[in-house]
Structure formats: structure tokens, C-alpha cells
C-alpha positions as CSV (number, residue, x, y, z in Angstrom):
1,M,0.0,0.0,0.0
2,Q,2.9,2.4,0.9
3,Q,4.4,1.7,-2.5
4,I,1.2,2.5,-4.3
5,K,0.9,5.8,-2.4
6,F,4.5,6.6,-3.3
7,I,3.9,5.9,-7.0
8,L,0.7,7.9,-7.1
9,A,2.5,10.9,-5.4
10,A,5.3,10.7,-7.9
11,V,2.9,10.6,-10.8
12,A,1.0,13.6,-9.4
13,V,4.2,15.6,-8.9
14,T,5.4,14.7,-12.4
15,L,2.1,15.8,-14.0
16,S,2.2,19.0,-12.0
17,L,5.7,19.8,-13.1
18,F,4.8,19.0,-16.7
19,A,1.7,21.2,-16.5
20,Q,3.8,24.1,-15.1
21,S,6.5,23.6,-17.8
22,T,3.9,23.9,-20.6
23,E,2.7,27.2,-19.2
24,D,5.6,29.4,-20.3
25,R,5.4,32.8,-18.9
26,T,7.3,35.8,-20.1
27,V,8.7,38.8,-18.2
28,N,6.3,41.8,-18.5
29,H,7.8,44.4,-16.1
30,V,10.7,44.7,-13.7
31,T,10.5,47.1,-10.8
32,F,13.4,48.1,-8.4
33,L,12.3,49.5,-5.0
34,G,14.7,51.3,-2.7
35,N,17.4,52.0,-5.3
36,D,18.6,55.5,-4.5
37,A,22.2,55.3,-5.6
38,F,21.7,53.7,-9.1
39,S,19.1,54.3,-11.8
40,H,16.6,51.7,-13.0
41,R,18.5,51.4,-16.3
42,T,21.8,50.8,-14.6
43,L,20.4,48.0,-12.5
44,L,18.5,46.5,-15.4
45,N,21.9,46.0,-17.2
46,Q,23.0,43.7,-14.3
47,I,20.2,41.1,-14.7
48,E,19.1,38.5,-17.2
49,L,15.3,38.7,-16.8
50,K,14.5,41.8,-18.7
51,P,11.1,43.2,-19.8
52,P,10.4,43.6,-23.6
53,S,11.4,46.8,-25.3
54,L,10.0,48.4,-28.4
55,L,12.9,47.2,-30.5
56,A,13.3,43.8,-28.9
57,F,13.0,40.8,-31.2
58,S,11.9,38.3,-28.6
59,Q,10.5,38.2,-25.0
60,V,12.4,36.7,-22.1
61,E,10.9,33.6,-20.6
62,F,10.6,33.7,-16.8
63,D,12.7,31.3,-14.8
64,R,12.8,31.1,-11.0
65,R,16.4,30.1,-10.9
66,L,17.4,33.0,-13.0
67,L,15.4,35.3,-10.7
68,K,17.5,34.1,-7.7
69,L,20.7,34.5,-9.7
70,D,19.6,38.0,-10.7
71,A,19.2,38.9,-7.1
72,I,22.7,37.7,-6.4
73,S,24.1,39.7,-9.4
74,L,22.5,42.8,-8.0
75,K,24.0,42.2,-4.6
76,N,27.5,41.7,-6.1
77,F,27.1,44.8,-8.1
78,Y,26.3,46.8,-5.0
79,H,29.2,45.2,-3.1
80,S,31.6,46.3,-6.0
81,K,30.4,49.9,-5.4
82,G,31.1,49.9,-1.7
83,F,27.6,49.0,-0.3
84,L,28.8,46.2,2.0
85,E,25.5,45.9,3.9
86,V,23.1,45.7,1.0
87,A,20.2,43.3,1.1
88,V,18.2,42.3,-2.0
89,K,14.9,40.4,-2.0
90,D,13.1,39.2,-5.0
91,S,9.4,38.6,-5.6
92,F,7.0,38.3,-8.5
93,E,3.3,38.5,-9.5
94,I,1.5,36.4,-12.1
95,A,-0.8,38.2,-14.6
96,G,-2.0,35.6,-17.0
97,N,1.0,34.4,-19.1
98,E,3.1,37.3,-17.9
99,M,5.2,38.0,-14.9
100,D,5.9,41.2,-13.0
101,I,9.2,41.1,-11.1
102,F,10.1,43.1,-8.1
103,F,13.5,43.6,-6.5
104,I,13.4,45.2,-3.0
105,I,16.7,46.7,-2.2
106,Q,18.0,48.0,1.2
107,E,21.2,49.7,0.1
108,G,22.7,50.6,3.5
109,K,25.8,52.7,3.8
110,Q,28.4,53.2,1.1
111,Y,31.9,52.6,2.4
112,F,35.0,54.3,0.9
113,L,38.7,53.3,1.2
114,N,40.5,55.4,3.7
115,E,44.0,53.8,4.1
116,V,46.0,50.9,2.7
117,K,49.1,49.5,4.4
118,V,51.3,46.9,2.8
119,N,53.8,45.1,5.0
120,G,56.7,42.8,4.0
121,L,57.6,44.2,0.6
122,T,61.1,44.0,-0.7
123,A,60.9,42.7,-4.3
124,L,58.1,45.1,-5.4
125,K,57.2,48.7,-4.7
126,Q,54.1,49.5,-2.7
127,K,52.8,51.7,-5.6
128,T,53.1,48.8,-8.0
129,V,51.1,46.5,-5.7
130,L,48.4,49.1,-5.1
131,N,48.1,49.7,-8.9
132,L,47.7,46.0,-9.6
133,L,45.0,45.7,-6.9
134,G,43.2,48.8,-8.2
135,L,43.2,50.3,-4.7
136,K,42.8,54.1,-4.6
137,K,42.3,56.2,-1.5
138,G,38.8,57.8,-1.5
139,S,37.3,55.4,-4.0
140,P,34.4,53.0,-3.1
141,Y,35.7,49.9,-1.4
142,N,35.4,46.8,-3.6
143,P,36.4,43.6,-1.7
144,V,35.6,41.4,-4.7
145,Q,38.1,43.3,-6.9
146,I,40.9,42.8,-4.3
147,N,40.6,39.1,-4.2
148,T,40.4,38.9,-8.0
149,D,43.4,41.2,-8.7
150,L,45.5,39.4,-6.1
151,A,46.4,37.0,-8.9
152,L,48.0,39.9,-10.8
153,V,50.2,40.6,-7.7
154,D,51.2,37.0,-7.5
155,E,52.3,37.0,-11.2
156,A,54.4,40.1,-10.5
157,F,56.1,38.3,-7.7
158,Q,56.7,35.2,-9.9
159,E,58.5,37.5,-12.3
160,K,60.9,38.4,-9.5
161,G,61.5,34.7,-8.6
162,K,59.1,34.8,-5.6
163,L,57.1,31.6,-6.4
164,F,55.8,30.9,-2.9
165,A,54.6,34.3,-1.7
166,Q,51.7,34.3,0.8
167,Y,49.1,37.0,1.4
168,D,47.0,37.9,4.4
169,I,44.3,40.7,3.9
170,Q,42.9,42.4,7.0
171,Q,40.1,44.9,6.8
172,N,39.0,47.3,9.5
173,I,35.5,48.7,8.7
174,T,34.3,51.7,10.7
175,D,32.9,54.8,9.0
176,S,35.4,54.0,6.3
177,V,37.7,51.0,5.4
178,N,41.3,50.6,6.3
179,I,43.2,47.7,4.7
180,T,46.3,46.0,5.8
181,L,48.0,43.6,3.4
182,N,50.7,41.4,5.0
183,I,52.9,39.7,2.5
184,E,55.5,36.9,3.1
185,E,57.5,36.9,-0.1
186,G,59.6,33.9,0.7
187,A,63.0,33.0,-0.7
188,D,64.2,33.6,-4.3
189,V,63.3,30.4,-6.2
190,Y,65.7,28.8,-8.8
191,I,65.2,26.1,-11.4
192,H,66.8,22.8,-10.3
193,N,65.8,20.6,-13.1
194,A,63.3,20.3,-16.0
195,W,61.8,17.3,-18.0
196,V,59.4,16.7,-20.8
197,T,56.3,14.4,-20.6
198,G,53.4,13.6,-23.0
199,N,55.5,13.5,-26.2
200,T,55.4,10.4,-28.3
201,R,56.6,11.4,-31.8
202,I,58.7,14.5,-31.1
203,D,61.9,13.8,-29.3
204,S,62.6,15.5,-26.0
205,A,65.9,17.0,-27.3
206,Y,63.9,19.1,-29.9
207,I,61.5,20.3,-27.2
208,R,64.3,21.2,-24.8
209,R,65.9,23.4,-27.4
210,E,62.9,25.7,-27.2
211,F,63.2,26.2,-23.4
212,A,63.7,29.9,-22.6
213,F,65.3,28.9,-19.3
214,E,68.2,26.8,-18.1
215,K,69.1,24.9,-15.0
216,G,70.1,27.4,-12.3
217,D,68.1,30.3,-13.7
218,L,65.9,32.4,-11.4
219,F,62.3,31.3,-11.8
220,R,60.5,34.0,-13.9
221,K,57.0,33.8,-15.2
222,S,58.0,35.5,-18.5
223,L,60.5,32.7,-19.2
224,M,57.7,30.1,-18.7
225,D,55.3,32.0,-20.9
226,R,57.9,32.4,-23.7
227,T,58.7,28.7,-23.5
228,K,55.0,27.8,-23.8
229,R,54.5,30.3,-26.7
230,T,57.5,29.0,-28.7
231,L,56.4,25.4,-28.4
232,L,52.9,26.1,-29.5
233,Q,54.2,28.0,-32.5
234,A,56.1,24.9,-33.6
235,G,52.7,23.6,-34.7
236,F,53.1,20.0,-33.3
237,F,51.3,20.5,-30.0
238,S,47.7,21.2,-29.2
239,A,48.5,22.1,-25.5
240,V,51.6,22.9,-23.4
241,S,51.6,23.1,-19.6
242,L,54.5,24.1,-17.4
243,I,54.0,22.5,-13.9
244,T,56.3,23.4,-11.0
245,H,57.2,20.7,-8.5
246,P,58.6,21.8,-5.1
247,I,61.6,19.8,-3.7
248,A,61.2,18.4,-0.2
249,G,63.3,20.3,2.3
250,Q,64.2,23.1,-0.2
251,D,62.3,26.4,-0.3
252,S,64.5,27.9,-3.0
253,L,64.5,25.2,-5.7
254,V,61.8,23.8,-8.0
255,N,61.6,21.3,-10.8
256,V,59.7,22.2,-13.9
257,E,57.7,19.6,-15.8
258,V,56.8,20.6,-19.4
259,R,53.7,18.5,-20.2
260,M,52.9,18.2,-23.9
261,R,49.8,17.1,-25.9
262,E,50.6,16.4,-29.5
263,F,48.2,17.1,-32.4
264,Q,46.8,14.3,-34.6
265,N,49.6,13.8,-37.1
266,R,47.6,14.0,-40.3
267,G,44.1,14.3,-41.8
268,I,41.5,17.0,-42.6
269,Q,42.2,19.5,-39.9
270,D,39.8,22.3,-40.7
271,F,36.7,23.1,-42.7
272,N,35.9,26.7,-42.2
273,F,33.1,28.8,-43.6
274,G,32.9,32.5,-43.0
275,Y,34.8,35.6,-43.8
276,E,38.0,35.3,-45.8
277,D,40.7,37.8,-46.7
278,I,41.4,38.0,-50.5
279,E,45.0,38.4,-51.5
280,Y,44.9,39.7,-55.0
281,V,44.4,43.5,-55.2
282,P,47.3,45.1,-53.3
283,G,45.8,48.6,-54.0
284,V,42.6,47.7,-52.1
285,I,42.8,47.5,-48.4
286,S,41.3,44.4,-46.7
287,L,39.2,43.1,-49.5
288,T,37.1,40.4,-47.9
289,G,34.4,37.9,-49.0
290,M,32.3,35.1,-47.8
291,G,33.4,31.6,-48.5
292,G,34.8,28.3,-47.3
293,E,38.2,26.6,-46.9
294,L,39.1,22.9,-46.6
295,R,42.6,22.2,-45.3
296,W,44.5,18.9,-45.0
297,T,47.6,18.7,-42.7
298,D,50.5,16.4,-42.1
299,R,52.4,17.8,-39.2
300,M,55.4,15.5,-39.6
301,I,55.5,14.6,-43.3
302,L,57.6,11.5,-44.0
303,D,58.4,11.3,-40.2
304,T,60.4,14.6,-40.4
305,K,59.7,17.8,-38.5
306,N,58.5,19.4,-41.7
307,R,54.8,20.4,-41.7
308,F,52.7,20.0,-44.8
309,D,49.5,21.9,-45.4
310,A,47.3,21.7,-48.5
311,S,44.2,23.9,-48.7
312,G,41.5,24.9,-51.2
313,S,39.1,27.7,-50.9
314,V,36.2,29.4,-52.7
315,V,35.4,33.0,-51.8
316,M,32.8,35.4,-53.1
317,P,34.0,39.0,-52.7
318,S,31.6,41.4,-51.0
319,E,32.7,44.5,-53.1
320,E,30.5,45.6,-56.0
321,G,32.2,44.8,-59.4
322,F,33.8,41.5,-58.2
323,V,30.9,39.3,-59.3
324,Y,32.6,35.9,-59.7
325,P,33.8,33.6,-56.9
326,R,37.6,33.3,-56.5
327,F,39.1,29.8,-56.4
328,S,42.6,29.1,-54.9
329,V,44.8,26.2,-53.9
330,D,47.8,26.5,-51.6
331,V,50.5,23.9,-50.8
332,K,52.8,24.8,-48.0
333,F,55.9,23.2,-46.3
334,S,57.1,24.8,-43.0
335,N,59.7,24.1,-40.4
336,Q,60.3,26.1,-37.2
337,R,63.9,24.9,-36.9
338,P,65.4,23.9,-40.3
339,L,68.9,22.4,-39.9
340,S,68.5,23.1,-36.1
341,L,68.5,26.9,-36.8
342,K,65.8,29.0,-35.1
343,L,64.7,30.4,-38.4
344,P,60.9,29.7,-39.0
345,T,60.7,28.9,-42.7
346,Q,57.7,28.5,-45.0
347,I,57.7,27.5,-48.7
348,K,54.4,27.9,-50.6
349,I,53.2,26.9,-54.1
350,F,49.9,28.5,-55.0
351,Y,47.3,28.7,-57.8
352,Q,44.4,31.2,-58.0
353,Q,41.7,31.7,-60.6
354,F,39.3,34.7,-60.7
355,K,37.6,37.1,-63.0
356,N,38.9,40.7,-63.0
357,F,37.1,43.7,-61.6
358,G,34.2,44.7,-63.9
359,N,35.2,42.1,-66.4
360,E,32.2,39.7,-66.3
361,E,32.4,38.7,-70.0
362,G,36.2,38.4,-70.1
363,P,38.4,35.4,-69.5
364,Y,39.5,34.1,-66.2
365,V,42.7,35.4,-64.7
366,R,45.1,32.7,-63.6
367,R,47.9,33.2,-61.1
368,I,50.5,30.6,-60.2
369,G,53.6,31.1,-58.1
370,F,56.2,30.1,-55.6
371,Q,56.9,31.9,-52.3
372,Y,59.7,31.6,-49.7
373,S,59.2,33.2,-46.3
374,N,60.8,33.5,-42.9
375,I,58.0,34.3,-40.5
376,F,58.7,35.3,-36.9
377,R,55.5,35.5,-34.7
378,W,54.8,36.9,-31.3
379,N,52.0,38.4,-29.2
380,R,49.6,35.4,-29.5
381,K,50.7,34.9,-33.1
382,R,48.8,38.0,-34.2
383,S,52.1,40.0,-34.6
384,F,54.7,38.9,-37.1
385,L,57.7,39.8,-39.3
386,D,57.5,38.2,-42.7
387,M,60.5,38.3,-45.0
388,G,61.1,36.5,-48.2
389,F,60.7,36.5,-51.9
390,R,57.9,35.6,-54.4
391,V,57.9,34.5,-58.0
392,E,54.5,34.4,-59.9
393,L,52.9,34.3,-63.3
394,F,49.7,36.1,-64.3
395,D,47.7,35.3,-67.4
396,E,44.2,36.0,-68.6
397,S,44.4,34.1,-71.8
398,E,43.0,30.6,-72.2
399,A,46.3,28.9,-72.7
400,F,48.9,31.1,-70.9
401,K,49.9,32.8,-74.1
402,D,50.5,36.3,-72.6
403,Q,52.3,35.5,-69.4
404,I,53.2,38.3,-67.0
405,E,56.1,37.3,-64.8
406,Q,56.6,39.1,-61.5
407,R,59.3,38.6,-58.9
408,K,59.6,40.5,-55.6
409,F,61.4,40.6,-52.3
410,K,59.1,41.5,-49.4
411,V,59.4,42.7,-45.8
412,H,56.0,42.8,-44.0
413,L,55.8,43.9,-40.3
414,H,52.5,43.5,-38.5
415,Q,52.4,44.6,-34.8
416,D,49.0,43.8,-33.4
417,N,48.3,45.3,-29.9
418,Q,44.5,45.4,-30.1
419,D,42.4,43.6,-27.5
420,N,40.2,41.7,-30.0
421,P,41.0,41.1,-33.7
422,I,37.3,40.9,-34.7
423,N,35.8,43.6,-32.5
424,P,38.6,45.8,-31.2
425,T,37.8,48.3,-28.4
426,N,41.3,49.2,-27.2
427,G,44.9,49.1,-28.5
428,N,46.5,49.7,-31.8
429,V,47.8,48.0,-34.9
430,I,50.9,49.0,-36.9
431,I,51.5,47.6,-40.4
432,F,54.5,48.3,-42.6
433,Q,54.9,46.6,-46.0
434,M,57.7,46.9,-48.5
435,D,57.6,45.0,-51.8
436,A,60.6,45.3,-54.1
437,Y,59.8,44.0,-57.6
438,G,62.3,43.1,-60.2
439,G,65.9,44.4,-59.9
440,P,68.3,41.5,-59.3
441,L,65.4,39.1,-59.2
442,G,64.3,39.8,-62.7
443,G,60.8,39.8,-64.1
444,N,58.8,42.1,-66.3
445,R,58.9,45.1,-64.0
446,S,61.2,46.8,-61.5
447,Y,59.8,49.1,-58.8
448,T,59.4,49.3,-55.1
449,K,56.1,49.7,-53.2
450,F,55.7,51.0,-49.6
451,D,52.6,50.9,-47.5
452,F,52.2,52.1,-43.9
453,D,49.0,51.7,-41.8
454,L,48.4,52.9,-38.2
455,R,45.1,52.0,-36.4
456,Q,44.1,53.1,-32.9
457,Y,41.1,52.0,-30.8
458,V,39.9,53.6,-27.6
459,S,36.7,53.2,-25.5
460,P,36.0,56.5,-23.6
461,I,32.8,55.0,-22.2
462,K,31.5,51.5,-21.9
463,N,30.4,49.8,-25.1
464,V,31.4,52.8,-27.2
465,T,34.5,52.6,-29.4
466,I,36.3,55.4,-31.3
467,A,38.5,53.9,-34.1
468,G,40.9,55.8,-36.3
469,R,43.2,54.9,-39.1
470,I,46.0,56.7,-41.0
471,N,47.3,55.1,-44.1
472,A,49.9,56.2,-46.7
473,G,51.6,54.5,-49.6
474,M,54.0,55.3,-52.4
475,I,55.6,53.5,-55.4
476,S,59.0,54.4,-56.6
477,G,60.5,53.5,-59.9
478,W,57.2,53.1,-61.8
479,K,57.4,53.4,-65.6
480,S,54.6,54.3,-68.0
481,E,55.1,51.1,-69.9
482,Y,54.1,49.1,-66.8
483,D,50.5,50.5,-67.1
484,Q,49.7,47.9,-69.8
485,Y,49.6,45.3,-67.0
486,E,47.5,47.3,-64.6
487,P,44.1,46.2,-65.9
488,V,45.1,42.7,-64.7
489,L,47.3,43.3,-61.7
490,F,45.9,46.4,-60.0
491,E,49.3,47.1,-58.3
492,K,48.8,50.8,-58.1
493,F,46.8,52.5,-55.3
494,Y,43.0,52.8,-55.6
495,L,40.4,54.3,-53.4
496,G,36.6,53.8,-53.1
497,G,34.7,50.9,-51.6
498,S,33.5,49.7,-48.3
499,N,37.0,49.8,-46.7
500,T,38.4,53.1,-48.0
501,L,36.3,56.1,-49.2
502,R,32.7,54.9,-48.9
503,A,31.0,57.6,-50.9
504,W,32.5,56.1,-54.1
505,K,32.1,52.8,-55.8
506,P,34.9,50.2,-55.3
507,L,38.2,51.4,-56.9
508,Q,36.4,54.3,-58.6
509,F,37.4,57.3,-56.6
510,M,39.2,58.3,-59.9
511,T,38.2,56.9,-63.3
512,D,39.1,57.2,-66.9
513,T,37.4,56.2,-70.2
514,N,38.9,54.1,-72.9
515,E,38.4,54.3,-76.6
516,S,35.3,52.2,-76.5
517,G,33.7,54.5,-74.0
518,V,34.1,52.1,-71.0
519,V,34.7,53.7,-67.7
520,Y,37.5,51.9,-65.7
521,P,39.3,52.6,-62.4
522,L,42.3,54.8,-62.4
523,G,45.2,54.1,-60.1
524,K,48.0,56.3,-58.9
525,T,51.5,55.8,-57.4
526,A,50.8,57.6,-54.1
527,K,48.0,57.5,-51.6
528,V,46.8,59.1,-48.4
529,L,43.8,57.8,-46.5
530,T,42.3,58.3,-43.1
531,N,39.2,56.8,-41.5
532,W,37.4,57.7,-38.3
533,E,34.5,55.8,-36.7
534,I,32.3,55.8,-33.6
535,R,30.9,52.3,-33.0
536,F,28.2,51.6,-30.4
537,P,25.5,49.0,-29.8
538,L,21.7,49.5,-30.4
539,V,19.6,46.6,-29.4
540,W,20.0,42.8,-29.5
541,K,22.9,42.1,-31.9
542,L,22.5,45.3,-33.8
543,G,25.0,48.1,-33.7
544,A,25.7,51.4,-35.4
545,V,28.7,53.2,-36.9
546,L,29.1,56.9,-37.6
547,F,32.2,57.6,-39.8
548,Y,34.3,60.1,-41.7
549,D,36.6,59.1,-44.4
550,G,39.2,61.2,-46.2
551,G,41.8,60.4,-48.8
552,Y,43.4,61.2,-52.2
553,I,45.7,59.5,-54.7
554,S,48.3,61.1,-56.9
555,E,51.5,60.4,-58.8
556,N,53.6,62.0,-56.0
557,L,53.1,61.7,-52.2
558,A,54.7,65.1,-51.6
559,S,52.3,66.8,-53.9
560,I,49.2,65.7,-51.9
561,G,48.2,68.7,-49.7
562,Q,45.5,69.1,-47.1
563,A,43.2,70.9,-49.6
564,D,43.4,67.9,-51.9
565,I,41.9,65.5,-49.4
566,Q,38.3,64.4,-50.4
567,W,36.0,63.7,-47.4
568,N,32.8,61.8,-47.0
569,R,30.6,61.2,-44.0
570,G,28.2,58.4,-43.4
571,A,26.5,55.9,-41.1
572,G,26.1,52.2,-40.9
573,I,24.2,49.4,-39.3
574,T,26.1,46.2,-38.1
575,L,24.7,42.8,-37.3
576,N,27.2,41.4,-34.8
577,L,27.5,37.6,-35.3
578,P,29.9,35.2,-33.5
579,F,32.4,35.2,-36.4
580,G,32.3,39.0,-36.9
581,P,29.9,41.8,-37.9
582,I,28.0,42.2,-41.2
583,R,27.5,45.8,-42.1
584,I,25.5,48.1,-44.4
585,D,27.0,51.6,-44.8
586,Y,25.7,54.7,-46.5
587,A,28.1,57.5,-47.3
588,E,28.0,60.8,-49.2
589,S,30.7,63.3,-50.2
590,L,31.0,66.5,-48.2
591,A,31.8,68.5,-51.3
592,D,29.1,67.0,-53.5
593,P,26.2,65.1,-51.7
594,S,25.2,63.7,-55.1
595,V,28.2,61.5,-54.9
596,N,26.9,58.8,-52.5
597,Q,26.9,55.1,-52.2
598,F,25.5,52.1,-50.2
599,H,28.0,49.3,-49.3
600,F,27.5,45.8,-48.0
601,G,30.6,44.5,-46.2
602,F,32.0,41.9,-43.8
603,L,33.9,42.9,-40.7
604,Y,34.6,46.5,-39.8
605,A,36.3,48.7,-42.3
606,F,39.5,48.5,-40.3
């Protein structure tokens, strides 16, 4: 009988829960009571259960667990602003299929930091420790931030060889807060021994050559980080961990275990679909398109430490005038230490096929070539120095009857200090490119091309980014007879399009007309360009951009004056997706508003 009662009760509870789950209720209104220090809008940004807005695309479904978590989030927010005695209670009312939510807040007193004392410092200065902890006299007391930022202090001590530092935080709360931080730094720690684990195909001797430290060195976090970064850049390992092992009876010596996890040796490694950079028009900055890439990799081809990559991609450019997809195949061989030299080397053979700008009825252009590069990477692999040479053939005939041979030596420097490569909000990027064509290398032409690009990103207020770019380029040694190749190669500088001057069509800031009356883009050997944007969110995944673009192209960089710069203004809407924003921009010339253009583009203009 007891079993029957238990089964009936379980069935009743299950049916009740099922009935409740089918009655989905949405959030109708959120009310904050007792919030004197912060506005309704500020507190609403701290919670997940939000009421619908006029521009919202969907309503938020009510969930009791989220309601409790929202109350905790509000309490933590108040704590971070110095309200140490805050109390937050949550409640709700049911109105049909909608819920009205109430948060009752007793703020209490706001406490400010009065004094900070740090005891036991020798390796670091007190000012350094206070800056790392974010402690400033007279600011609201934030106990959460202190515990979080203590990890930064520990990293600073590790850089000084203090691996076993200990911390004791004492707080005295009266009308204000006095903090005493007692630190026991411990002895300087040195590296006694190091070994490698987890490697199966790569021998330990190869791995040990990449160590940035030696036996007897003072333990420094930067040496550990450099070792990990170098090993990951080798391309053989999916994970690298450096684990310290204290030695019994020794407070100044540690052993370091370098634990490896190797990649699968070969196979289809990636199938990517999304935005792709298109390397083809050097005069157009950051030409992008939507497409896919399939890559096959053998990380130790023929049981050597040479890496083999073969990839094929199809990309549809986003710029108007490029109406056909672009097909490319790359075969690459690379080695981080050829002949035991620390000289990262890459050899690439490539083939590309595309139709030229505005040439829908014309033949395909084919491009085949060979490239040798020494590529040195740092800063999470986003920064690099690429030096080498390239030999390639262009032809737009059906049987390679009119080949154009081009040979160049290149030096490309890319210093990337931005916080996010897709949606940057702070930092800067510096790009310098020098391509020397012909000369001792031979080929159809001899000239040198320089391009310099500086980008800066700042966020003066939350979620608002001001982005600026200054770009300049010049070509020396250009001869008039080289112009015959320009309709195929587009090696000069061009402006116009979604990434340069947006009031003009792609490449058509300057145009000319041939004998048949066809208008075609006109390139020059010198360029000045600047772009300025304000980026900010709207609702959901939508954002907006306000921008000014200015630029000019000429035959001589020195001849471009301030009065020559042509300006446009405009605005854009962005849809921010996980793999980057899609944007629609509208721009018009300041000098002649009849010159205007809509653009559809991928990613930000810069």
C-alpha cells in the first residue's frame, strides 16, 4: 500500500511539473524598489530577466532560478560599489501568461577606502602593488576586486622569482575602510631541473631546445610564458603546460615539468566557412568575402619535422564589381627549426583563378607562383615579421599565351596590440609593407612599393569605441610602360569601396574612359587615406557606426596637400555575429552630396 501511495504521489508531482512547464510565462515588467544610488537602467543591465522593449526581437521567458541569480548579481554589483551591507529580496506577481518582477533593495551605507598599508615588501614597490590591486584612497571599497586582482600581484612576484609568496588581507571597517595587506615573499626560487612528458613522436631534445630557461636560472614567469608560446608556435602541439614541483626540504629550488599534448599527425584538420581575406588586389585595403576553406595537414610529413598543409578555398567578394567567386589552392611546407636553426621557414606553391574587376564577360585570370618566407611570430601569433621572396605568373588568356612574370622581395611587419582582432575596443595596430619588384630578381617590371598603416582604438565610455586609421603609400621606380599590366594586376593605389572612401564605388574614386567609352578605375602611385569611426550598440545584436573618411591618390606623395583630401561622411548598421559583424554603410561626399553610395561589407572597415 505504501508503494502504491508513493507511485501515485510521484505521478502527481510529475504531472504537476509537466503542466507548469507547458505554461511558459514571459517577463512583462521589472521594478526596483529602494534604489537611491543607481538608476533603473543601470540595475537593469545587471540582470538577465528583462522586460520587452520596443525594438526587442523576442521576449524573455521567466525562470525562478534566473530570478535568484539576478538577485545575487544585483547584490554583487552593490558590493563592488562599496555597499557592503546591501540586502536584495526578489518577488513576482502572475498576470495571465506574464510575470511582473520586483527587487526590494536595502542599500545601506556606502563605504570608501581610507587607508592601505602593505607590510613585508622587498621585491616590489608598494605603488606597484596598489596599482595592480586597483586600490585608490577615497574610492568606493570593492572587496571582490581585491581578491580577483591578487592573482596579478602573485604574477608580478613570480616574475621576481618569488614563487611561494603568501598573502593575508585584514580589513577594518568603521565609518570607512582601512586595509592591511601582509605579504610573506619567501626566498628567491631557482630552477633545479626540467623534464618533458606527454611527447610520443617529437623527441625531448627538440623540445628542450625551445626552453627559454636553463638549470640554475631564477624562476621568472616571463620565461615560462615564452617557452610555452614558442612550443605552441612549432605547430606540433595542441597544448603545453608548465608545472612546478617543489623539492622536499628546499624552499629555493623547484623542478619544472613541461607537459605536452601532440596534435593528430595528419588528416582533414579544418573546414571553415565565414569571412576570408582575399590576397589579389594590393591597392585595395582588406578586400574580404564570404566563402569556405578545406585544409589537409600532415604535421610530420615522412616522419620529419616538416609540416605539410594543402588547402583549397572558394570565396565570393563582397565588393561591387567583383561578381565571380575566386578559387585558390595552396600547398605549404614549413619548419620552425630547419637544420637546427631557429629560423621559422615556409615554402608555398599557389594557384588562383578569378575574373577581374568589372570584367564579367572576359576570360578568367590565372595566377600561379612560388613563395619563400621566414615568418617570426609573437603576441599570441597575431604579430609577425614576414621576410622572403615571391615569383609568380599572371595570365588572362585561355592557354597562358601572354604570361606576365613578376618577382619580388618582401618585408612585412604587423604589430597587433588590439584587444580583439574581430571587434577591437582598445589598443593599436601598426602595419608596414615593402615589396621590391624586379631588380636583381628579374621579371617584367622593377619598382618598389611601400605601404604604412596605423590603427588606434579607444573606449572612452562602456560599449562605445572610437576607431581611427591613418594610411599612406607610395611607389618608386614606376614606368609608364608598366601601365599595360595594370588592368590585370591592380598594383597601383586605388580608393573607393566599403573599406576606404565609402561615398565612391569600389576602386572608382578616380576613373578614366577608354576608346570604347568604357569607364575603368584609375590608379596612382601615391596614396593618403584616413578613416574615423564611432561604434556603439543599439539593441539585440545590432550596432551602429558613424564615420568620416578622407583620402586622395596622386602620382607623388609630396604633392598631396590638405586641400586635396576628399572627405565623405556616413552611417552604418552592423549585425554582430559570433564570427564578426556584417554591415551596411551609406556615405556621401561632403563636397558633392550627389556622390553617394551604399555598401555591404564583412567585418569592420579596419
